[in-house]
C-alpha positions in Angstrom: 121.8 123.1 67.5 119.9 121.6 70.4 117.1 123.3 71.9 116.3 124.2 75.7 113.2 122.7 77.0 110.9 125.6 78.4 110.0 123.2 81.4 113.8 123.1 82.0 114.3 126.7 82.6 114.9 127.9 86.2 112.6 129.3 88.1 112.6 133.6 88.4 113.5 135.4 91.5 110.0 136.4 91.8 108.8 132.9 91.7 111.6 131.9 94.4 110.2 134.5 96.8 106.8 133.3 96.3 107.8 129.6 97.0 109.6 130.8 99.8 107.0 132.8 101.3 104.4 129.8 101.0 107.0 127.4 102.7 107.3 130.5 106.0 103.7 130.5 105.8 103.3 127.2 106.0 106.1 126.5 109.1 104.2 129.2 110.5 100.6 127.8 110.8 102.1 124.6 111.5 103.8 126.3 114.8 100.9 127.9 115.9 98.4 124.9 115.1 100.7 122.9 117.3 101.1 125.3 120.3 97.7 126.0 120.2 96.8 122.6 120.3 99.6 121.7 123.4 98.2 124.9 125.5 94.6 123.8 125.2 95.4 120.3 126.1 97.0 121.3 129.1 94.3 123.5 129.8 92.0 120.5 129.8 94.5 117.8 131.8 94.1 120.2 134.6 90.5 120.9 135.0 90.2 117.6 134.8 92.7 116.1 137.0 91.6 119.2 139.9 88.2 118.2 139.6 87.1 116.2 143.3 86.3 113.2 142.2 89.0 112.4 139.5 91.2 110.2 141.6 88.0 107.8 142.3 87.4 107.7 137.9 90.9 107.3 137.5 90.7 104.1 139.5 87.4 103.0 138.2 87.9 103.7 134.3 91.7 103.8 133.8 93.2 101.6 135.9 96.5 100.2 134.0 96.6 97.1 135.6 93.4 96.1 135.2 93.7 97.2 131.3 96.4 94.5 130.9 95.1 92.0 132.7 91.9 92.1 130.4 93.8 92.7 127.1 93.8 88.9 125.9 90.0 88.5 126.5 89.3 92.0 124.9 91.3 91.6 121.8 90.2 88.2 121.5 86.6 89.4 121.6 87.5 92.7 118.8 89.2 89.7 115.9 85.0 88.2 116.3 84.0 92.0 115.4 86.1 91.7 112.6 85.1 88.9 111.1 81.4 90.3 111.2 82.4 93.5 109.8 83.9 91.7 107.0 81.3 89.3 105.9 78.4 92.5 106.8 80.5 94.8 104.7 80.1 92.6 101.6 76.3 91.7 102.5 75.3 95.2 102.8 77.2 97.0 99.6 75.6 93.5 97.3 72.0 93.7 99.1 72.1 97.9 99.2 72.8 97.7 95.3 69.8 95.1 94.7 67.4 97.3 96.7 68.7 100.4 94.5 68.4 99.2 91.3 64.7 97.7 92.0 63.8 101.5 93.4 64.8 102.9 90.4 63.6 100.4 87.8 60.9 101.9 85.6 57.5 100.9 84.0 54.2 100.0 85.7 55.2 96.2 85.2 58.0 96.2 87.9 55.5 98.5 90.4 55.8 95.7 92.8 59.6 95.3 93.0 59.6 98.8 93.7 56.8 98.4 96.1 58.8 96.1 98.3 62.2 97.5 98.0 60.3 101.2 99.1 58.8 98.8 102.2 61.8 97.0 103.5 63.8 100.4 103.0 61.5 102.4 105.1 60.8 99.3 107.7 64.5 98.9 108.7 65.2 102.6 108.4 62.6 103.2 110.9 63.6 100.5 113.1 65.9 100.4 115.9 69.0 98.1 115.4 68.9 97.0 118.6 65.1 95.7 118.0 66.6 94.2 115.0 68.9 92.3 116.9 66.6 90.9 118.9 63.9 90.0 116.5 66.6 88.4 114.0 68.9 87.0 116.8 66.1 85.2 118.9 62.7 85.1 116.6 64.0 83.7 113.7 65.9 80.8 115.3 63.0 80.3 117.5 61.0 79.4 114.2 63.5 76.2 113.6 63.3 76.7 110.0 67.2 76.9 109.5 69.7 74.1 111.0 72.5 76.8 112.5 71.4 79.2 114.9 74.8 80.8 115.6 74.7 84.0 117.9 77.1 85.2 115.3 75.6 84.1 112.4 72.3 86.1 113.0 73.6 89.2 114.6 75.6 89.7 110.9 72.1 89.0 109.1 70.6 91.9 111.2 73.7 94.1 110.4 73.2 93.4 106.8 69.3 93.6 106.9 69.4 97.2 108.8 72.5 98.7 107.0 71.4 98.0 103.5 68.3 100.1 103.8 70.5 102.9 104.6 72.9 102.1 101.6 69.9 101.4 99.0 69.3 104.9 99.6 72.7 106.1 99.0 72.6 104.1 95.8 69.9 105.4 94.4 70.5 109.0 95.0 73.8 108.3 92.9 72.2 106.5 90.5 69.4 109.2 89.8 72.5 111.5 90.0 73.7 110.4 87.0 72.5 112.5 83.8 70.1 111.0 81.4 71.8 111.6 78.5 74.0 109.1 79.8 71.4 106.4 79.5 70.3 107.5 76.2 73.6 107.6 74.7 74.4 103.7 76.1 71.0 102.7 74.7 72.0 104.0 71.1 75.0 102.5 71.2 72.8 99.2 71.2 73.4 98.2 75.1 70.4 97.0 76.7 69.0 98.2 79.9 70.8 95.9 82.2 74.0 96.6 80.1 73.6 100.4 80.5 73.2 100.0 84.5 76.0 97.9 84.6 78.8 99.4 82.4 77.5 103.6 82.5 75.3 104.2 85.3 76.4 102.2 88.1 80.4 102.9 87.8 79.3 106.5 88.1 77.0 106.7 91.1 79.6 105.1 92.9 82.0 107.1 92.5 79.6 109.8 93.2 78.3 108.6 96.2 82.1 106.9 97.7 82.2 109.3 100.1 79.1 108.7 102.2 78.9 105.1 101.4 82.2 105.2 103.8 80.4 107.0 106.3 78.1 104.5 106.7 80.5 101.8 107.1 82.2 103.3 109.6 79.4 104.1 111.6 78.5 100.4 111.1 82.1 99.5 112.5 81.1 100.6 115.8 77.7 99.1 115.5 79.1 96.3 115.3 79.7 95.7 119.0 75.8 95.8 119.5 76.1 91.9 118.6 76.9 91.6 121.9 73.2 91.5 123.1 72.9 88.1 121.8 75.6 86.8 123.9 78.4 86.6 121.4 81.7 87.0 123.3 83.2 89.9 120.9 85.0 92.8 122.1 82.0 94.5 124.1 81.0 91.2 125.8 84.5 90.3 126.7 84.6 93.7 128.4 81.2 92.9 130.5 82.8 89.8 131.6 86.3 91.4 132.7 83.9 94.1 134.7 82.0 92.0 136.1 84.9 89.9 137.9 87.0 92.5 138.7 84.4 95.6 139.2 86.1 98.1 137.4 85.3 99.6 134.0 88.5 99.9 132.3 88.1 97.1 130.0 85.3 98.8 128.5 87.7 101.9 127.7 89.7 99.4 126.2 87.2 98.0 123.9 86.0 101.5 123.0 89.8 102.2 122.3 90.4 99.5 119.6 87.5 100.0 118.1 88.5 103.5 117.8 91.6 102.4 116.2 89.7 100.2 113.8 87.5 103.0 112.4 90.3 105.7 112.2 92.2 104.5 108.8 88.5 104.9 107.2 87.8 107.7 108.7 91.2 109.5 107.7 90.8 107.7 104.2 87.2 109.1 103.8 87.9 112.3 104.5 91.3 112.3 102.0 88.9 111.1 99.2 86.4 113.9 99.8 89.0 116.1 99.6 90.6 114.7 96.3 87.1 114.2 94.9 86.4 118.2 95.6 89.5 119.1 94.1 89.1 117.5 91.0 85.6 118.9 90.9 87.0 122.6 91.4 89.7 121.9 88.9 86.9 120.2 86.1 85.0 123.7 86.6 88.0 125.9 86.2 89.0 123.6 82.9 
């Protein structure tokens, strides 16, 4: 005689009522949120439109014809920003991990490495990025030590130097958050210090600090625009050139919107991953 799987049983009337109630509450919440958002946006819009200088500001910052005319040059400059960002993300991740490992080395023999890493992070976390760009972008090429003097190259190096200091501290916090018993268990299994760090500690550390790392990379996405001070024709510099030709600030607004669109996927991914991680931690604590 075939047995019936309990999971195939139809939900009870009480459970059906609960599901219907949840659906009604969800629909109600969505409608209330939508209406309140529309009302708020309309109020803000009318408040801004009715200001005395709105027409002048709209002509100076939101001219559609100027935006269309400057679009090709600004979008071409944005591609430069994306290239710099792609290289900088890899460089920051590698150098930041190396610095974090250096700062967590134990024993007096590794004191010079710990001191070097600590001095590096203190220096570049304290220096404003714009100053690092000037020092690296104009100072290092002046030494004539390297054959390549591309402003884009040195701007990327300046970004890597600055953000690796921040990311290394995030990695270090993640490494120190791993319980010491994990290291001891790995060593008891015969793993060397390097194997313990690579196989056991770093994977757990990265998982713990992923939301913070994603926020740092979101911040770096917008700071990539600062390489324009070195003469790189990125989106910001292209907007500046168009503004100088048209005497209109709309190209800057266009460049800003493109940077926002570039950052939105990572921002939403960060929020989603943070919520998912919190949910998993809550489930683990209940279990």
